[in-house]
C-alpha positions in Angstrom: 91.8 110.7 77.3 88.7 111.7 75.3 90.5 114.2 73.1 93.1 111.6 72.1 91.0 108.6 71.3 89.1 107.5 68.3 87.9 104.0 67.9 89.5 102.1 65.0 86.4 100.9 63.2 88.0 100.1 59.8 86.9 96.4 59.3 88.5 94.1 56.9 85.7 94.5 54.4 85.5 98.3 54.8 89.2 98.5 54.1 88.9 96.3 51.0 86.2 98.7 49.6 88.1 101.9 50.4 91.5 100.7 49.3 90.6 99.5 45.8 92.5 96.3 46.5 95.9 97.9 47.0 96.5 96.3 50.4 100.2 95.7 50.8 102.3 98.0 52.9 104.8 100.1 50.9 107.9 98.6 52.4 106.7 95.0 52.2 105.6 95.5 48.6 109.1 96.4 47.6 110.5 93.3 49.1 108.0 90.9 47.6 108.1 92.5 44.2 111.8 91.7 43.9 111.6 88.0 44.3 109.7 84.8 45.1 107.2 83.6 42.5 107.1 83.3 38.8 103.7 81.8 37.8 100.4 80.4 38.6 101.9 76.9 39.3 102.9 78.0 42.8 99.4 79.2 43.9 98.9 78.8 47.7 95.8 76.9 48.6 93.8 78.4 51.5 91.3 76.6 53.8 88.9 78.7 55.8 87.7 77.1 59.0 84.9 79.2 60.6 82.9 81.3 58.1 81.6 84.1 60.3 82.5 87.7 60.0 86.0 87.3 61.3 86.7 84.3 59.2 85.4 85.9 56.0 87.4 89.0 56.8 90.6 86.9 57.3 90.0 85.1 54.0 89.6 88.5 52.2 92.9 89.6 53.7 94.6 86.3 52.7 93.3 86.7 49.1 94.6 90.2 49.0 98.2 89.3 49.6 100.8 89.3 46.8 101.2 86.3 44.6 98.9 83.6 43.3 96.5 82.0 45.8 93.1 80.5 45.9 90.4 79.8 48.5 90.3 76.1 48.0 88.1 74.8 50.9 85.8 76.1 53.6 84.3 74.6 56.7 81.6 75.6 59.2 78.8 74.2 61.4 76.1 76.5 60.0 75.0 76.1 56.4 73.9 79.7 56.0 77.2 81.2 57.3 79.1 78.9 54.9 77.0 79.9 51.9 77.0 83.6 52.7 80.8 83.7 53.2 81.4 81.9 49.9 79.0 84.2 48.1 80.6 87.4 49.5 84.1 86.3 48.9 83.4 85.1 45.3 81.8 88.5 44.6 84.9 90.3 45.9 87.6 88.0 44.4 85.9 86.2 41.5 87.9 83.1 40.4 90.2 83.2 43.5 87.3 82.3 45.8 85.0 80.2 43.7 84.8 77.2 46.0 82.8 74.3 44.5 80.2 72.5 46.6 82.3 69.4 47.0 84.9 71.5 49.0 82.3 73.2 51.2 82.3 71.1 54.4 79.7 71.2 57.1 79.7 69.8 60.6 81.8 69.4 63.8 84.4 67.4 61.9 84.4 69.7 58.8 87.7 71.3 59.9 89.5 68.0 59.2 88.1 67.8 55.7 89.0 71.4 54.8 92.5 71.0 56.2 93.0 67.7 54.4 92.0 69.4 51.2 94.9 71.9 51.3 97.5 69.7 53.1 100.5 69.7 53.0 101.8 73.2 52.6 98.5 75.0 52.4 97.4 77.9 54.6 94.6 77.2 57.1 92.7 80.2 58.5 91.2 79.3 61.9 88.3 81.5 62.9 85.9 79.4 64.9 85.1 80.2 68.6 88.3 80.1 70.7 87.4 76.9 72.5 88.2 75.0 69.3 91.4 76.7 68.5 93.8 74.2 70.1 92.1 71.2 68.5 92.2 72.8 65.0 95.7 74.2 65.4 97.0 70.8 66.4 95.4 69.1 63.4 96.7 71.7 60.9 100.2 71.4 62.2 99.9 67.6 62.1 99.0 67.9 58.4 101.9 70.2 57.7 99.9 73.3 57.0 100.8 76.9 57.7 98.2 78.7 60.0 96.6 82.0 60.7 94.7 81.7 63.9 92.3 84.4 65.1 92.2 85.5 68.7 91.6 84.2 71.2 93.7 81.1 71.1 92.3 79.0 73.9 89.9 79.4 76.8 91.7 77.5 79.6 95.2 76.5 80.7 95.1 73.0 79.2 94.2 74.6 75.9 97.1 77.1 76.2 99.5 74.2 76.8 98.2 72.5 73.7 98.7 75.6 71.6 102.3 76.0 72.9 103.1 72.4 72.1 101.6 72.7 68.6 103.6 75.9 68.0 106.8 74.2 68.9 105.9 71.3 66.6 105.3 73.9 63.8 108.7 75.4 64.5 110.4 72.1 64.2 108.6 71.5 60.9 109.4 75.0 59.6 105.7 75.8 59.4 104.6 79.5 59.7 102.1 80.5 62.3 100.5 83.9 62.6 98.1 85.1 65.3 95.3 87.6 65.1 96.7 90.2 67.5 96.7 92.7 64.8 97.6 95.6 67.1 101.2 94.2 67.1 101.3 95.1 63.4 99.7 98.5 63.6 102.6 100.8 62.6 101.6 103.9 64.7 101.4 101.7 67.7 104.7 100.0 66.9 106.4 103.4 66.7 104.8 104.5 70.0 106.1 101.4 71.8 109.5 102.1 70.4 109.3 105.6 71.9 108.3 104.1 75.3 111.0 101.5 75.1 113.5 104.3 74.3 112.6 106.1 77.6 110.2 108.8 76.3 108.0 108.5 79.3 110.6 107.1 81.7 110.2 103.8 83.5 106.8 102.2 83.0 105.0 102.2 86.4 101.4 101.4 85.7 99.3 100.2 82.8 95.6 100.4 82.4 93.6 98.3 79.9 90.0 99.4 79.2 87.1 98.1 77.2 83.9 99.9 78.4 80.9 100.0 76.1 77.2 99.1 75.6 76.0 95.5 76.3 77.1 92.5 74.3 74.4 91.3 72.0 72.4 88.1 72.4 70.2 86.1 69.9 67.3 84.3 71.6 67.1 80.5 71.1 64.7 79.6 68.3 62.5 76.5 68.8 64.1 74.5 66.0 67.7 75.1 67.1 69.5 72.7 69.3 71.1 73.9 72.6 74.6 73.3 71.2 73.8 75.3 68.0 72.3 78.1 70.1 75.4 78.5 72.2 77.8 78.3 69.3 75.8 81.0 67.5 76.1 83.1 70.7 79.6 82.1 71.5 80.6 85.5 73.0 78.0 84.8 75.7 79.3 81.4 77.0 82.5 81.1 78.9 83.3 77.6 77.7 83.3 78.9 74.1 85.1 82.3 74.4 86.8 82.2 77.7 85.0 85.3 79.1 84.5 88.9 78.1 87.8 89.7 79.8 89.8 87.3 77.6 88.1 87.5 74.2 87.3 91.2 74.2 90.2 92.7 76.2 93.0 90.5 74.8 94.4 93.1 72.5 94.7 95.8 75.1 96.0 93.4 77.7 98.6 92.4 75.2 99.5 96.0 74.3 100.1 96.8 78.0 102.4 93.8 78.4 104.2 94.8 75.2 104.7 98.3 76.5 106.0 96.9 79.8 108.0 94.2 78.1 106.8 91.7 80.7 104.0 89.2 81.5 102.2 89.3 84.8 103.0 87.0 87.6 99.9 87.3 89.8 96.3 88.5 89.5 93.4 89.3 91.8 90.1 90.9 90.9 86.3 90.7 90.8 83.4 90.8 88.5 79.7 89.9 88.2 76.3 90.6 86.6 74.3 93.7 87.7 72.4 94.9 84.6 72.5 91.8 82.5 69.3 89.8 82.3 69.9 87.7 79.2 70.1 83.9 79.8 73.8 83.3 79.3 77.0 83.2 81.4 78.4 86.7 80.9 79.7 88.8 83.6 78.8 92.4 82.6 81.8 93.9 84.4 85.4 92.8 85.4 88.1 94.6 87.3 91.5 92.8 87.6 94.8 93.9 89.1 97.8 92.2 87.7 101.4 92.4 89.1 104.6 92.3 87.0 107.8 90.7 88.2 109.2 94.1 89.3 106.1 94.8 91.4 104.5 97.3 89.1 100.9 96.8 88.2 98.5 96.4 85.2 94.8 97.2 85.8 92.2 95.8 83.5 88.6 97.0 83.4 86.0 95.4 81.2 82.4 96.5 81.2 79.5 96.2 78.8 76.6 98.0 80.4 74.3 100.8 79.1 74.4 104.3 80.6 78.0 104.1 81.8 81.3 105.9 81.0 82.9 104.4 77.9 86.5 104.1 76.8 88.4 101.6 74.6 92.2 101.7 74.8 95.2 101.7 77.1 96.8 104.3 79.4 100.4 103.8 80.2 102.1 105.9 83.1 105.8 106.2 83.4 108.1 108.0 85.7 108.4 111.0 83.4 105.2 111.0 81.4 102.3 108.9 80.0 100.8 107.5 76.8 97.3 106.8 75.5 97.3 104.0 72.9 96.1 100.5 72.1 93.2 99.0 70.2 90.5 101.6 70.0 93.0 104.5 69.8 93.8 105.2 66.2 96.5 107.9 66.9 98.8 106.9 69.8 100.1 109.9 71.8 102.7 110.5 74.4 102.6 113.2 77.0 104.9 114.9 79.5 103.4 114.3 83.0 100.2 112.4 83.5 97.6 114.8 82.2 96.6 113.9 78.6 96.2 117.5 77.4 97.3 119.0 74.1 99.8 121.3 75.8 101.6 118.3 77.3 101.8 116.4 74.0 105.4 115.3 73.2 104.8 112.7 70.4 102.0 111.5 68.1 102.0 109.5 64.9 101.7 111.6 61.8 102.6 109.0 59.1 100.5 107.3 56.5 97.5 105.1 57.5 98.1 101.5 58.4 95.7 98.6 58.1 96.9 96.0 60.6 94.4 93.3 59.6 96.0 93.2 56.2 99.6 93.6 57.4 99.4 90.5 59.6 98.5 88.4 56.5 101.0 90.1 54.2 103.7 89.2 56.7 102.6 85.6 57.0 102.3 85.0 53.2 105.6 86.7 52.6 107.3 84.4 55.1 105.7 81.4 53.4 106.8 82.4 49.9 110.3 83.4 51.0 110.7 80.6 53.6 111.4 83.0 56.4 111.1 82.0 60.1 107.7 83.1 61.3 106.0 81.8 64.4 103.8 84.0 66.7 102.5 81.2 68.8 104.3 81.8 72.1 103.4 85.5 72.3 99.8 84.8 71.3 99.5 82.0 73.9 100.9 84.3 76.6 98.5 87.1 75.8 95.6 84.7 76.0 97.0 83.3 79.3 97.0 86.8 80.7 93.3 87.0 80.0 92.7 83.5 81.4 94.6 84.3 84.5 92.5 87.4 85.0 89.2 85.5 84.4 90.2 82.9 87.0 91.1 85.5 89.6 87.9 87.5 89.1 85.6 84.5 89.0 87.1 82.9 92.1 87.9 86.1 94.1 91.3 84.7 94.8 94.8 85.9 94.1 96.3 83.4 91.6 99.8 83.2 90.3 100.7 82.7 86.6 102.3 79.3 87.5 99.2 78.1 89.3 97.0 79.2 86.5 99.1 77.7 83.7 99.4 74.4 85.6 95.7 74.0 86.1 94.0 71.0 84.6 90.5 72.4 84.8 88.9 72.3 81.3 85.9 74.5 80.5 84.7 72.0 77.9 86.0 68.5 78.7 85.6 66.0 75.9 85.3 68.7 73.2 87.0 66.6 70.5 84.3 63.9 70.9 81.4 66.4 70.6 79.0 65.9 67.7 76.3 68.1 66.3 73.8 66.0 68.4 75.8 66.5 71.7 74.7 68.6 74.6 77.1 71.5 75.4 79.1 71.3 78.6 76.7 73.8 80.3 73.0 73.5 80.2 70.1 75.7 81.3 68.2 74.9 84.5 64.4 74.6 84.7 64.1 78.4 84.6 66.3 78.6 81.5 69.2 80.1 83.4 72.9 79.0 83.0 75.5 78.5 85.7 77.4 81.8 86.4 80.6 82.0 88.4 80.4 83.4 92.0 83.5 85.0 93.5 84.5 83.4 96.7 82.6 80.2 95.8 83.6 79.1 92.3 86.6 76.8 91.9 88.8 77.6 89.0 92.1 75.7 89.6 
């Protein structure tokens, strides 16, 4: 695998700098240039909800699509993130992102104000921690707005059901919904999946999803910061906010494996825990989950963020005649005869022009809005997230759990989230020693 992998590090901002602003794929540019819009009077209003790095990057991509548009409103719970995002976007896009102070909203209810500002028919970019995604998606659809929602899309089964319901409501209203699984719009990967679907490696037998790297960062709690603010700032470290490392960090490669297999898992069993990690948070530092597909074949997921260990970021797909190495973290997908990923066994690799999937996912969304094309990625995104949630539930409980059992669960990781204010305590609190509750396989209840 090592000779075939190279982590895809081209962030949204790096791409904007290196591309000189020419961000639309060649084929899509030809389509859009031939029709749609005539003047500034049809500028699309954009609201950004969540002004961290992902949200700022999504706004940059939205502002780089064809046709007139403007960043009209922004929302966050942290003043410094809101101000920094607005500053950076205004520097990059000048008048398109010059958001006045009266449309910069702060607080737990700020999302409502930002969405109201662009409703109806505006585009809402949802990039807060995943726990809030179902709530914000529901409100955007209620207000008749199109949506780009970053991954992940929920942290538990009740949230997934809310996302699915909101997606169906959006379909009935002819609203466009895009999800941040950008690997689905990475052309080299699309072509590799076409090869696999065409039988290039035979029948898919096993899939392996990996994310193995150094520890996830942690920012210590400052004396002046509330417990809720501290946890939101470190959302990757608290299960109620991000749904676990297995969900929020492996979702792309879990999704790619299911894409290659053309199926979603029906059961999962696994394990995980903390061995190296000492930071006061809820993170398992390793997961291993075995999923089964309807035909009995398997998907294995390994997630580890520990120092001094073997590292790999990508997917390995094994078929009856060959194998593939691809997925997020693998910039050049490759297919092989047999199961040894060696140069002499190479049968296919992508050799076309570069592709920037973060931009493509926004190009497709805005093109669908301007040309009123059907566009709704909600169901696929929800199922990809449910795959991660199922794996987390199996690993944290130590039980084998079916997809149906997991999806029917009413256990919420953050009950009452909609009523939470900036003065509220989060759903998990530290004990007298400053430690947080951590799942224990064989003991923890997840259904």
